[in-house]
C-alpha positions as CSV (number, residue, x, y, z in Angstrom):
1,M,-4.2,-6.3,15.0
2,T,-1.8,-3.4,15.2
3,D,-0.7,-0.8,12.6
4,V,3.3,-0.6,12.5
5,Y,5.3,1.9,10.4
6,V,7.9,0.8,8.0
7,Y,10.6,2.5,6.3
8,C,13.3,2.0,3.3
9,F,16.8,2.6,5.3
10,I,20.3,2.7,3.8
11,E,22.2,0.0,5.1
12,R,25.0,0.3,7.0
13,D,28.9,-1.7,6.1
14,V,27.3,-1.6,2.4
15,P,28.4,-0.2,-0.8
16,A,26.5,3.4,-1.4
17,Q,25.7,2.1,-5.6
18,T,24.9,-2.4,-3.9
19,N,22.6,-0.7,-1.4
20,G,19.8,-2.0,-1.7
21,H,17.5,0.3,0.2
22,A,14.6,0.5,-2.6
23,G,13.5,-2.9,-2.1
24,Q,13.2,-3.8,1.2
25,R,11.3,-1.8,4.4
26,A,11.5,-2.9,8.0
27,T,10.1,-1.7,11.3
28,L,12.6,1.4,13.3
29,E,13.7,-1.2,16.0
30,T,15.1,-3.6,12.5
31,I,17.0,-1.1,11.0
32,K,18.4,0.5,13.9
33,A,20.0,-2.6,14.1
34,I,21.8,-2.6,10.4
35,G,21.4,1.1,9.0
36,D,19.9,4.6,8.7
37,P,16.1,5.0,7.8
38,I,15.0,7.2,5.3
39,M,12.3,8.9,7.2
40,E,10.4,10.5,4.4
41,S,9.4,7.3,3.2
42,Q,7.3,5.8,6.3
43,I,4.5,3.9,5.3
44,V,1.9,2.2,7.2
45,V,0.8,-1.7,7.0
46,D,-0.6,-4.3,9.3
47,D,2.0,-6.3,11.7
48,A,0.7,-9.7,10.2
49,E,2.6,-8.6,6.9
50,L,5.9,-8.6,8.7
51,D,8.7,-11.3,9.5
52,S,9.5,-12.2,12.7
53,R,12.7,-10.3,12.1
54,G,10.4,-7.3,11.7
55,F,10.9,-7.1,7.6
56,F,7.9,-5.4,5.6
57,M,7.0,-8.9,3.6
58,G,5.1,-7.1,0.8
59,S,5.6,-4.1,-1.4
60,V,3.6,-0.8,-1.4
61,A,2.4,1.6,-3.9
62,N,6.2,3.7,-4.4
63,D,8.0,0.6,-5.2
64,S,9.1,-0.9,-8.4
65,R,5.9,-2.6,-10.2
66,P,3.5,-0.2,-10.0
67,T,0.0,-2.5,-10.8
68,E,1.7,-5.0,-8.3
69,D,1.8,-2.6,-6.2
70,V,-1.3,-0.9,-6.3
71,R,-2.9,-4.3,-5.6
72,N,-0.4,-5.0,-2.3
73,E,-1.6,-1.5,-1.2
74,I,-5.5,-2.6,-1.6
75,R,-4.3,-6.4,0.2
76,S,-2.8,-4.4,3.1
77,L,-5.6,-1.5,3.6
78,N,-8.5,-4.5,3.2
79,L,-6.2,-6.6,6.7
80,R,-5.6,-4.0,8.3
81,A,-9.8,-3.6,7.8
82,A,-10.4,-6.8,8.8
83,A,-8.3,-7.1,11.8
84,R,-10.2,-4.0,12.6
85,D,-13.4,-6.0,12.3
86,R,-12.1,-9.1,14.2
87,E,-11.0,-7.0,17.2
88,A,-14.2,-5.2,17.3
89,M,-16.2,-8.6,17.9
90,I,-14.4,-9.8,20.6
91,L,-15.5,-5.8,22.3
92,A,-17.9,-6.0,25.1
93,D,-21.3,-3.1,24.2
94,D,-22.1,-3.3,27.7
95,D,-19.9,0.0,29.0
96,A,-19.4,3.3,27.6
97,A,-15.1,2.9,26.7
98,G,-16.2,-0.6,25.2
99,A,-18.9,0.3,23.3
100,A,-17.1,3.8,22.0
101,Q,-14.1,1.6,21.4
102,K,-16.2,-0.7,19.2
103,Y,-18.0,2.1,16.8
104,M,-14.4,3.4,16.4
105,L,-12.8,0.5,15.6
106,Q,-15.9,-0.5,13.1
107,L,-15.4,3.6,12.0
108,E,-11.3,2.9,11.0
109,S,-12.6,-0.2,9.5
110,R,-15.1,1.4,6.9
111,E,-12.5,3.6,5.8
112,L,-9.8,1.4,4.9
113,R,-12.1,-0.8,3.4
114,K,-13.1,2.9,1.4
115,Q,-9.7,3.7,0.5
116,A,-9.6,0.2,-1.1
117,K,-12.2,0.2,-2.9
118,K,-11.6,3.9,-4.5
119,L,-7.8,2.3,-5.1
120,Q,-9.6,-0.4,-6.8
121,R,-11.6,1.7,-9.4
122,Q,-8.5,3.9,-10.3
123,C,-6.6,0.3,-11.2
124,D,-10.3,-0.2,-13.1
125,D,-10.8,3.0,-14.7
126,S,-6.8,3.1,-15.1
127,A,-6.8,-0.5,-17.4
128,A,-9.7,0.5,-18.6
129,Q,-8.9,3.4,-20.6
130,S,-5.4,1.9,-21.2
131,S,-7.7,-0.6,-23.2
132,H,-9.3,1.6,-24.4
133,Q,-6.7,3.5,-26.1
134,A,-5.2,0.8,-26.9
135,G,-8.4,-0.3,-29.7
136,A,-8.3,3.6,-30.7
137,P,-7.3,4.1,-34.0
138,D,-4.1,5.6,-35.2
139,F,-5.0,9.1,-35.7
140,G,-1.3,10.4,-36.5
141,Q,-1.8,8.4,-39.7
142,L,-4.8,10.9,-41.5
143,D,-1.4,13.4,-42.0
144,A,-1.0,11.2,-44.9
145,S,-3.8,11.0,-46.6
146,P,-4.1,12.7,-50.1
147,T,-6.7,15.2,-48.9
148,A,-4.4,16.7,-46.2
149,G,-3.6,20.0,-46.9
């Protein structure tokens, strides 16, 4: 279990108009060899979400497809929580340091799952609201009635 930072980047030796930095993220170590990081694009992901070269294999909420990106962010949060749960299970409780580390991992796991549930609720609420609006009558046509002033 390791959280890692990944960034969008601008590739060197690629014309600016064809630079595909927005579609891909990587670790700083990976980016150093191919381009320059966009530091403001930093996000945290689990190391299991990286390929062997250090590129992020998923997408995130500030990328191109919002609904898919939210699902990926929820998945990432749950992956990070599960990694903490696994690490906490192998720690021994018999010494104070181990117990404290185990407690912190469990606390982080709960917080990550809480964030994932909050995002899921927001997603569900947004979908329900969109569905409700799609089925709502078009009140703009009321003005065309013969009784409208």
